[in-house]
Residue frames as qw, qx, qy, qz and C-alpha x, y, z in Angstrom:
[[0.121, -0.266, 0.017, 0.956, -27.43, -68.46, 45.53],
 [0.361, 0.669, 0.568, -0.315, -30.68, -66.71, 44.58],
 [0.479, 0.617, 0.393, 0.486, -31.41, -64.99, 41.28],
 [0.137, -0.983, -0.081, -0.090, -31.35, -61.65, 43.11],
 [0.606, -0.655, 0.318, 0.322, -27.91, -62.31, 44.50],
 [0.678, 0.160, 0.473, 0.539, -26.60, -63.28, 41.04],
 [0.266, 0.841, 0.295, 0.367, -27.94, -60.05, 39.59],
 [0.360, -0.923, 0.103, 0.089, -26.26, -58.07, 42.43],
 [0.703, -0.338, 0.413, 0.470, -22.96, -59.80, 41.54],
 [0.547, 0.502, 0.421, 0.521, -23.27, -58.87, 37.86],
 [0.008, -0.963, -0.155, -0.220, -23.94, -55.27, 38.84],
 [0.555, -0.774, 0.206, 0.226, -21.03, -55.23, 41.24],
 [0.705, -0.037, 0.444, 0.553, -18.60, -56.53, 38.57],
 [0.355, 0.711, 0.379, 0.474, -19.92, -53.97, 36.06],
 [0.209, -0.973, -0.057, -0.075, -19.59, -51.10, 38.52],
 [0.673, -0.541, 0.299, 0.406, -16.00, -52.14, 39.26],
 [0.556, 0.191, 0.496, 0.639, -15.40, -51.71, 35.55],
 [0.034, 0.431, 0.082, -0.898, -17.11, -48.29, 35.71],
 [0.057, -0.162, -0.767, -0.619, -19.89, -49.44, 33.43],
 [0.477, -0.035, 0.107, -0.871, -23.52, -48.39, 33.26],
 [0.035, -0.124, -0.992, -0.007, -26.15, -50.99, 34.14],
 [0.525, -0.094, -0.031, -0.845, -29.89, -51.27, 33.95],
 [0.183, 0.025, 0.960, -0.213, -32.08, -53.94, 35.59],
 [0.401, 0.490, 0.727, -0.266, -35.36, -55.41, 34.41],
 [0.085, 0.395, -0.397, -0.824, -34.79, -54.05, 30.97],
 [0.546, 0.439, 0.711, -0.062, -37.61, -54.49, 28.46],
 [0.165, 0.375, -0.370, -0.834, -37.95, -53.61, 24.77],
 [0.705, 0.246, -0.132, -0.651, -40.25, -54.78, 22.04],
 [0.816, 0.278, -0.475, -0.177, -38.54, -58.06, 21.14],
 [0.733, 0.010, -0.594, 0.331, -36.52, -59.09, 24.22],
 [0.515, -0.829, 0.015, -0.217, -35.97, -58.60, 27.95],
 [0.589, 0.334, -0.561, 0.476, -32.91, -58.68, 30.21],
 [0.642, -0.647, -0.359, 0.201, -32.47, -59.06, 33.94],
 [0.367, -0.732, 0.129, 0.560, -29.36, -56.89, 33.61],
 [0.633, 0.701, 0.155, 0.290, -28.23, -54.79, 30.68],
 [0.535, -0.608, 0.146, 0.568, -24.64, -53.55, 30.68],
 [0.461, 0.887, -0.025, -0.010, -23.26, -50.86, 28.35],
 [0.677, -0.435, 0.358, 0.473, -19.71, -51.48, 27.15],
 [0.249, -0.267, 0.498, 0.787, -18.06, -49.28, 24.55],
 [0.312, 0.160, -0.425, -0.834, -20.07, -49.60, 21.31],
 [0.544, -0.178, -0.744, -0.346, -22.31, -52.49, 22.33],
 [0.577, -0.419, 0.324, -0.622, -24.46, -53.78, 25.20],
 [0.279, 0.110, -0.950, 0.083, -24.46, -57.07, 27.07],
 [0.674, -0.290, -0.075, -0.675, -27.82, -58.59, 28.15],
 [0.092, 0.178, -0.936, 0.288, -27.82, -61.05, 31.04],
 [0.740, -0.264, -0.180, -0.592, -30.74, -63.34, 31.82],
 [0.065, -0.277, 0.899, -0.334, -30.76, -65.70, 34.77],
 [0.789, -0.025, -0.084, -0.608, -33.14, -68.67, 34.62],
 [0.603, -0.253, 0.745, -0.130, -33.56, -72.36, 35.24],
 [0.604, 0.328, 0.706, 0.170, -35.21, -73.46, 32.00],
 [0.012, -0.416, 0.281, 0.865, -34.32, -71.28, 28.98],
 [0.525, 0.577, 0.620, -0.085, -36.91, -70.67, 26.28],
 [0.492, 0.836, 0.214, 0.115, -36.67, -69.34, 22.68],
 [0.523, -0.624, 0.243, 0.527, -32.93, -68.73, 23.13],
 [0.528, 0.096, 0.542, 0.646, -31.93, -69.07, 19.47],
 [0.166, 0.765, 0.493, 0.380, -34.70, -66.72, 18.22],
 [0.299, -0.937, -0.126, 0.126, -34.01, -64.10, 20.89],
 [0.615, -0.432, 0.315, 0.579, -30.21, -64.29, 20.45],
 [0.454, 0.348, 0.499, 0.651, -30.51, -63.49, 16.73],
 [0.029, -0.902, -0.351, -0.250, -32.70, -60.48, 17.45],
 [0.494, -0.813, 0.032, 0.308, -30.26, -59.19, 20.08],
 [0.624, -0.143, 0.381, 0.667, -27.33, -59.44, 17.68],
 [0.291, 0.629, 0.458, 0.556, -29.13, -57.26, 15.17],
 [0.258, -0.937, -0.169, -0.165, -29.50, -54.70, 17.96],
 [0.403, 0.593, -0.493, 0.493, -25.73, -54.85, 18.69],
 [0.610, -0.548, 0.362, -0.444, -26.43, -56.64, 21.94],
 [0.366, 0.274, -0.883, 0.109, -24.44, -59.64, 23.24],
 [0.778, -0.376, -0.088, -0.495, -26.93, -61.98, 24.90],
 [0.261, 0.287, -0.869, 0.306, -25.96, -64.31, 27.75],
 [0.771, -0.406, -0.202, -0.448, -28.13, -66.80, 29.66],
 [0.040, 0.405, -0.808, 0.425, -26.89, -67.97, 33.05],
 [0.728, -0.203, -0.530, -0.385, -28.55, -71.25, 34.02],
 [0.403, -0.477, 0.577, -0.526, -29.30, -72.02, 37.62],
 [0.039, -0.093, 0.994, -0.045, -29.50, -75.64, 38.75],
 [0.668, 0.074, -0.022, -0.741, -32.73, -77.33, 37.66],
 [0.560, -0.041, 0.818, -0.121, -34.33, -80.77, 37.77],
 [0.696, 0.608, 0.207, -0.322, -35.75, -80.19, 34.32],
 [0.627, -0.119, 0.580, 0.506, -33.94, -81.89, 31.45],
 [0.465, 0.845, 0.098, -0.246, -33.34, -79.85, 28.27],
 [0.722, 0.035, 0.340, 0.602, -30.95, -79.66, 25.34],
 [0.118, 0.931, -0.006, -0.345, -29.41, -76.46, 24.04],
 [0.761, 0.581, -0.042, 0.286, -27.32, -76.02, 20.90],
 [0.728, -0.313, -0.067, 0.606, -23.64, -75.62, 21.81],
 [0.383, 0.325, 0.161, 0.850, -23.30, -72.42, 19.77],
 [0.276, -0.800, -0.298, -0.441, -25.75, -70.51, 21.97],
 [0.183, 0.476, -0.488, 0.708, -24.45, -68.42, 24.89],
 [0.767, -0.508, -0.124, -0.373, -26.00, -70.51, 27.69],
 [0.376, 0.413, -0.704, 0.439, -23.74, -71.28, 30.68],
 [0.714, -0.478, -0.507, -0.067, -24.48, -73.33, 33.74],
 [0.166, -0.721, 0.395, -0.545, -23.95, -71.95, 37.25],
 [0.797, -0.232, -0.531, 0.172, -22.48, -73.99, 40.06],
 [0.159, -0.791, 0.302, -0.508, -21.40, -73.10, 43.53],
 [0.635, -0.098, -0.674, 0.365, -19.64, -74.33, 46.63],
 [0.442, -0.692, -0.476, 0.315, -19.68, -72.98, 50.17],
 [0.335, -0.577, 0.011, 0.745, -17.54, -69.95, 49.23],
 [0.006, -0.384, 0.416, 0.824, -17.82, -69.20, 45.51],
 [0.693, 0.534, 0.346, -0.339, -20.01, -69.10, 42.48],
 [0.324, -0.316, 0.688, 0.568, -18.73, -70.50, 39.15],
 [0.666, 0.540, -0.019, -0.515, -19.72, -70.56, 35.52],
 [0.676, -0.081, 0.696, 0.228, -19.23, -73.69, 33.40],
 [0.356, 0.590, -0.380, -0.617, -18.24, -73.20, 29.80],
 [0.484, 0.245, -0.761, -0.355, -19.30, -75.88, 27.29],
 [0.386, -0.152, 0.759, -0.502, -21.52, -77.56, 29.85],
 [0.803, 0.282, 0.139, -0.507, -23.70, -79.15, 27.22],
 [0.427, 0.494, -0.738, -0.171, -20.98, -81.59, 26.04],
 [0.862, -0.119, -0.464, -0.168, -21.07, -85.35, 26.56],
 [0.703, -0.105, -0.484, 0.510, -18.15, -85.42, 28.96],
 [0.300, -0.925, -0.153, -0.177, -18.93, -83.02, 31.85],
 [0.730, -0.537, 0.091, 0.413, -15.46, -83.59, 33.27],
 [0.585, 0.177, 0.294, 0.735, -13.94, -81.88, 30.18],
 [0.030, 0.915, 0.329, 0.230, -15.63, -78.53, 30.86],
 [0.385, 0.257, -0.259, 0.848, -13.81, -75.31, 31.71],
 [0.379, -0.767, -0.513, 0.075, -14.98, -73.77, 34.92],
 [0.279, 0.446, -0.112, 0.843, -14.39, -70.03, 35.67],
 [0.152, -0.387, -0.560, 0.716, -14.95, -67.99, 38.79],
 [0.193, 0.779, 0.596, -0.019, -18.19, -66.03, 38.39],
 [0.058, -0.893, 0.018, 0.447, -16.59, -62.54, 38.51],
 [0.319, -0.384, 0.639, 0.585, -13.88, -63.59, 36.07],
 [0.327, 0.378, 0.806, 0.318, -16.47, -64.90, 33.64],
 [0.143, 0.865, 0.455, -0.153, -18.69, -61.85, 33.80],
 [0.155, -0.797, 0.233, 0.535, -15.81, -59.43, 33.34],
 [0.291, -0.236, 0.742, 0.556, -14.43, -61.38, 30.37],
 [0.315, 0.538, 0.764, 0.168, -17.81, -61.82, 28.76],
 [0.074, 0.915, 0.223, -0.326, -18.49, -58.09, 28.92],
 [0.154, -0.733, 0.424, 0.510, -15.10, -57.38, 27.40],
 [0.746, 0.536, -0.210, -0.335, -15.71, -59.82, 24.53],
 [0.024, 0.560, -0.828, 0.026, -13.18, -62.42, 25.74],
 [0.554, 0.072, 0.804, -0.205, -15.68, -65.29, 25.97],
 [0.394, 0.477, -0.429, -0.658, -15.97, -66.44, 22.42],
 [0.854, 0.181, 0.455, -0.174, -17.41, -69.22, 20.25],
 [0.125, 0.575, -0.639, -0.497, -15.42, -70.84, 17.52],
 [0.902, 0.258, 0.011, -0.345, -16.45, -73.35, 14.86],
 [0.924, 0.249, -0.143, 0.253, -12.93, -74.53, 14.24],
 [0.408, -0.829, 0.307, 0.229, -9.30, -74.25, 15.38],
 [0.622, 0.635, -0.451, 0.080, -5.93, -74.49, 13.68],
 [0.922, -0.371, -0.027, 0.112, -4.07, -77.34, 15.37],
 [0.193, 0.828, -0.485, 0.205, -0.56, -76.49, 16.58],
 [0.069, -0.389, 0.870, -0.294, -0.03, -79.22, 19.17],
 [0.787, -0.202, -0.465, -0.352, -1.47, -82.59, 20.08],
 [0.443, -0.487, 0.643, -0.392, -1.58, -84.24, 23.51],
 [0.709, 0.195, -0.645, -0.208, -0.70, -87.86, 22.86],
 [0.707, -0.437, 0.450, -0.326, -1.35, -90.65, 25.34],
 [0.464, 0.410, -0.779, -0.099, 0.98, -93.60, 24.94],
 [0.854, -0.269, 0.229, -0.383, -0.09, -97.00, 26.14],
 [0.078, -0.443, 0.889, 0.087, 2.02, -100.10, 26.69],
 [0.881, 0.156, 0.028, -0.445, 0.70, -103.21, 24.94],
 [0.485, -0.349, 0.792, 0.130, 2.00, -106.77, 24.80],
 [0.447, 0.346, -0.597, -0.569, 2.23, -108.35, 21.37],
 [0.877, -0.037, 0.255, -0.405, -0.09, -111.34, 21.09],
 [0.880, 0.406, -0.246, 0.000, 2.45, -113.09, 18.87],
 [0.631, 0.372, -0.472, 0.489, 5.92, -112.53, 20.38],
 [0.606, -0.655, -0.418, 0.172, 4.89, -111.25, 23.82],
 [0.461, 0.011, -0.108, 0.881, 7.24, -108.20, 23.58],
 [0.055, -0.759, -0.435, 0.482, 6.11, -104.82, 24.92],
 [0.307, 0.390, 0.383, 0.779, 5.24, -102.08, 22.47],
 [0.072, 0.424, 0.329, -0.841, 3.65, -98.64, 22.63],
 [0.154, 0.567, 0.635, 0.502, 0.55, -97.48, 20.86],
 [0.073, -0.149, -0.227, 0.960, -1.16, -94.10, 21.19],
 [0.091, 0.735, 0.634, 0.224, -4.37, -92.15, 21.02],
 [0.148, 0.382, 0.004, 0.912, -4.88, -88.42, 20.74],
 [0.217, -0.505, -0.687, 0.476, -6.26, -86.97, 23.94],
 [0.080, 0.854, 0.258, -0.444, -6.47, -83.32, 22.79],
 [0.522, 0.480, 0.263, 0.654, -5.86, -81.12, 19.76],
 [0.324, -0.738, -0.217, 0.551, -4.53, -77.71, 20.83],
 [0.412, 0.842, 0.148, 0.316, -4.35, -74.41, 18.96],
 [0.526, 0.324, -0.260, 0.742, -1.46, -71.94, 19.33],
 [0.200, -0.487, 0.191, -0.829, -3.55, -69.82, 21.67],
 [0.103, -0.177, 0.833, -0.514, -4.40, -72.68, 23.95],
 [0.748, 0.058, 0.074, -0.658, -7.88, -73.74, 22.78],
 [0.113, -0.217, 0.968, 0.058, -8.16, -77.52, 23.11],
 [0.756, 0.133, -0.157, -0.622, -10.55, -79.92, 21.42],
 [0.181, -0.199, 0.963, -0.027, -11.19, -83.61, 21.96],
 [0.266, -0.227, -0.834, -0.427, -13.70, -86.17, 20.72],
 [0.212, -0.492, -0.767, 0.354, -15.61, -85.75, 24.02],
 [0.024, 0.292, 0.121, -0.948, -16.33, -82.14, 23.18],
 [0.361, -0.021, -0.535, -0.763, -19.00, -83.24, 20.72],
 [0.656, -0.049, 0.385, -0.647, -22.50, -84.21, 21.66],
 [0.558, 0.013, 0.830, 0.003, -23.76, -87.74, 21.07],
 [0.626, 0.640, 0.427, -0.129, -25.73, -86.64, 18.00],
 [0.263, 0.876, -0.323, -0.242, -22.64, -85.09, 16.36],
 [0.906, -0.082, 0.373, 0.184, -21.25, -88.34, 15.04],
 [0.674, 0.687, 0.024, 0.269, -19.73, -86.71, 11.93],
 [0.065, 0.856, -0.386, 0.337, -17.30, -84.50, 13.85],
 [0.725, -0.497, 0.455, -0.142, -16.73, -87.20, 16.51],
 [0.925, 0.150, 0.300, 0.177, -15.71, -89.74, 13.88],
 [0.501, 0.815, -0.112, 0.270, -13.66, -87.18, 12.02],
 [0.207, -0.815, 0.481, -0.250, -11.50, -86.52, 15.02],
 [0.844, -0.278, 0.456, -0.047, -11.17, -90.19, 15.82],
 [0.866, 0.405, 0.202, 0.213, -9.93, -90.91, 12.29],
 [0.205, 0.931, -0.260, 0.156, -7.31, -88.17, 12.53],
 [0.698, -0.583, 0.411, 0.064, -5.10, -90.44, 14.66],
 [0.752, 0.007, 0.512, 0.414, -3.70, -91.96, 11.51],
 [0.373, 0.925, 0.027, -0.068, -3.49, -88.70, 9.56],
 [0.818, 0.305, -0.107, 0.476, -0.01, -88.75, 7.82],
 [0.093, 0.752, -0.223, 0.613, 0.92, -85.37, 9.36],
 [0.655, -0.619, 0.235, -0.365, 0.21, -86.69, 12.85],
 [0.988, -0.042, 0.018, 0.149, 1.91, -90.02, 12.28],
 [0.641, 0.491, -0.193, 0.557, 5.09, -88.28, 11.06],
 [0.169, -0.755, 0.253, -0.581, 5.08, -85.82, 14.00],
 [0.835, -0.467, 0.203, -0.211, 4.75, -88.69, 16.53],
 [0.952, 0.132, -0.018, 0.277, 7.37, -90.84, 14.84],
 [0.439, 0.620, -0.237, 0.606, 9.83, -87.94, 14.70],
 [0.432, -0.728, 0.245, -0.473, 9.15, -87.14, 18.38],
 [0.950, -0.289, 0.122, -0.004, 9.93, -90.71, 19.41],
 [0.800, 0.366, -0.107, 0.462, 13.21, -90.62, 17.37],
 [0.178, 0.695, -0.210, 0.664, 14.26, -87.28, 18.93],
 [0.465, -0.581, 0.366, -0.559, 13.42, -88.39, 22.52],
 [0.660, 0.131, -0.740, 0.014, 15.07, -91.80, 23.09],
 [0.073, 0.162, -0.735, 0.654, 15.03, -91.24, 26.87],
 [0.624, -0.071, 0.103, -0.771, 11.21, -91.43, 26.79],
 [0.239, -0.120, 0.963, -0.032, 11.66, -95.22, 26.12],
 [0.688, 0.407, 0.200, -0.566, 8.83, -95.31, 23.54],
 [0.217, -0.179, 0.882, 0.377, 8.85, -98.34, 21.28],
 [0.615, 0.481, 0.313, -0.540, 6.34, -98.23, 18.47],
 [0.577, 0.165, 0.710, 0.368, 5.98, -100.35, 15.34],
 [0.024, -0.046, 0.440, 0.896, 5.43, -98.90, 11.89],
 [0.470, 0.481, 0.476, -0.567, 1.92, -97.59, 11.27],
 [0.156, 0.283, -0.677, -0.661, 0.91, -98.96, 7.87],
 [0.791, 0.098, -0.156, -0.583, -1.72, -100.94, 5.99],
 [0.107, -0.234, 0.963, -0.075, -1.89, -104.60, 7.17],
 [0.572, -0.125, -0.623, -0.519, -4.24, -107.41, 6.30],
 [0.452, -0.223, 0.610, -0.611, -6.64, -108.57, 9.03],
 [0.200, -0.056, -0.959, -0.192, -7.76, -112.23, 8.90],
 [0.090, 0.425, 0.760, -0.483, -10.61, -111.39, 11.22],
 [0.306, 0.644, 0.189, -0.675, -11.96, -108.51, 9.12],
 [0.684, 0.307, 0.577, 0.324, -10.84, -109.99, 5.81],
 [0.342, 0.892, 0.132, 0.265, -9.50, -106.64, 4.62],
 [0.608, 0.050, -0.182, 0.771, -6.45, -104.40, 4.92],
 [0.136, -0.939, -0.209, -0.237, -6.46, -101.19, 6.91],
 [0.211, 0.660, -0.425, 0.582, -4.05, -98.69, 8.56],
 [0.830, -0.497, -0.238, -0.086, -2.99, -100.19, 11.85],
 [0.324, -0.747, 0.562, -0.147, -0.55, -100.42, 14.75],
 [0.934, 0.152, -0.323, 0.013, 1.80, -103.34, 14.59],
 [0.798, -0.543, 0.080, 0.249, 4.56, -104.93, 16.64],
 [0.095, 0.910, -0.386, -0.122, 7.94, -103.24, 16.47],
 [0.397, -0.480, 0.779, 0.074, 9.61, -106.64, 16.66],
 [0.411, 0.112, 0.884, 0.192, 7.55, -109.11, 14.58],
 [0.160, 0.095, -0.369, -0.911, 5.30, -106.65, 12.68],
 [0.082, -0.395, -0.910, -0.090, 2.15, -108.54, 13.53],
 [0.197, -0.505, -0.279, -0.793, -1.06, -106.45, 13.38],
 [0.015, 0.201, 0.700, -0.686, -2.66, -105.17, 16.53],
 [0.050, -0.493, -0.750, -0.438, -6.36, -105.49, 15.64],
 [0.206, -0.491, -0.055, -0.845, -8.95, -102.76, 16.35],
 [0.740, -0.520, -0.299, -0.304, -10.86, -104.90, 18.87],
 [0.786, -0.175, -0.351, 0.478, -7.67, -105.86, 20.74],
 [0.283, 0.258, -0.154, 0.911, -6.56, -102.25, 20.96],
 [0.414, -0.542, -0.187, -0.707, -10.04, -101.13, 22.11],
 [0.810, -0.450, -0.376, 0.018, -9.98, -103.67, 24.91],
 [0.616, -0.043, -0.280, 0.735, -6.56, -102.36, 26.07],
 [0.013, 0.373, 0.006, 0.928, -7.80, -98.72, 25.95],
 [0.584, -0.556, -0.317, -0.499, -10.95, -99.52, 27.82],
 [0.805, -0.350, -0.396, 0.271, -8.95, -101.12, 30.63],
 [0.607, -0.153, -0.162, 0.763, -6.46, -98.31, 31.01],
 [0.164, 0.624, 0.264, 0.717, -8.02, -95.06, 29.81],
 [0.417, -0.824, -0.116, -0.364, -9.17, -93.94, 33.31],
 [0.809, -0.455, -0.032, 0.372, -5.94, -95.04, 35.02],
 [0.276, 0.952, -0.093, 0.094, -4.10, -91.78, 34.46],
 [0.444, -0.724, 0.516, 0.110, -1.01, -93.00, 36.26],
 [0.729, 0.004, 0.633, 0.260, -0.56, -95.64, 33.55],
 [0.540, 0.779, 0.272, 0.163, -0.86, -93.15, 30.69],
 [0.512, -0.301, 0.169, 0.787, 2.30, -91.46, 29.39],
 [0.306, 0.887, 0.344, -0.039, 1.17, -88.09, 28.03],
 [0.490, -0.222, 0.243, 0.807, 3.31, -85.98, 25.77],
 [0.307, 0.845, 0.176, -0.402, 2.66, -82.63, 24.06],
 [0.593, -0.006, 0.542, 0.595, 3.89, -82.79, 20.48],
 [0.176, 0.632, -0.085, -0.750, 4.11, -79.91, 18.04],
 [0.691, 0.476, 0.533, 0.113, 2.59, -80.35, 14.56],
 [0.341, -0.297, 0.325, 0.831, 4.87, -78.76, 11.92],
 [0.088, -0.199, -0.590, -0.778, 2.11, -78.55, 9.29],
 [0.264, 0.194, 0.557, -0.763, -0.90, -76.95, 10.96],
 [0.174, -0.264, -0.776, -0.545, -4.42, -77.95, 9.92],
 [0.432, -0.207, 0.116, -0.870, -7.98, -77.01, 10.74],
 [0.204, -0.208, -0.956, 0.039, -10.38, -79.17, 12.73],
 [0.393, -0.633, -0.404, -0.530, -13.99, -78.61, 13.89],
 [0.173, 0.119, -0.647, 0.733, -14.32, -77.23, 17.44],
 [0.433, -0.548, -0.497, -0.515, -17.84, -75.88, 18.02],
 [0.602, -0.472, -0.514, 0.388, -17.05, -74.62, 21.52],
 [0.161, -0.960, -0.013, -0.228, -16.84, -71.60, 23.75],
 [0.759, -0.028, -0.256, 0.598, -13.46, -70.50, 25.14],
 [0.279, -0.917, -0.068, 0.277, -11.86, -67.76, 27.13],
 [0.584, 0.720, -0.121, 0.353, -9.49, -65.68, 25.01],
 [0.733, -0.363, -0.162, 0.552, -6.06, -65.46, 26.62]]
């Protein structure tokens, strides 16, 4: 789809909402391919392949009560954009045009993809938003079967696939860029947060038909690492499941979704975690 066709689509969506539009808008500090007036503010759309000076322009627009949005057409040029900026990649198939939210994350498969018209309408209405954090209400837990190296009996261990807010915003480790190690490590270390451990252990007790068998999560001494740390252990002989052993099991199974038992578990004591992502308000 050409830039001209994309502009026509934005105008069409705006007109269906009975909104005023202006093309090729120019003022002293910024330009817009399409400017849409909505209630007490305006929305400025720019369509490009390689965005420039986005952060500087976005700040100026906000002072003018303008919501800026950059729609990025496919390009062979490599570039990095801060996740908090309203830059969204366009994709298309033979029939439709789509907008990818959070397309600058490490795991492209974890993006949210919206129909173009749906995205434009929601952005204009203020329903496409950025959040720095969420209050966790639920966790999506992946349970894995693991054989004890000592007694050969089958146990379950888990990892957190997603943290979910009450309004459906989900966050995972893969939502963070490679250079955001602080937040990535923070989420990884939450797996043994006492609130999460208690919620998972209570879930297992209340759902015996799920056939989940998990040993006590506690501090155990590792002969390999010569130190004690919080760990999974065998439900039968209490031997420690070492970090390297668990990582090998996860690496083998993590992409075999049919072998993962996923459960949504409610967290009774809600807590805040970093998100740094765009989302569509429900």
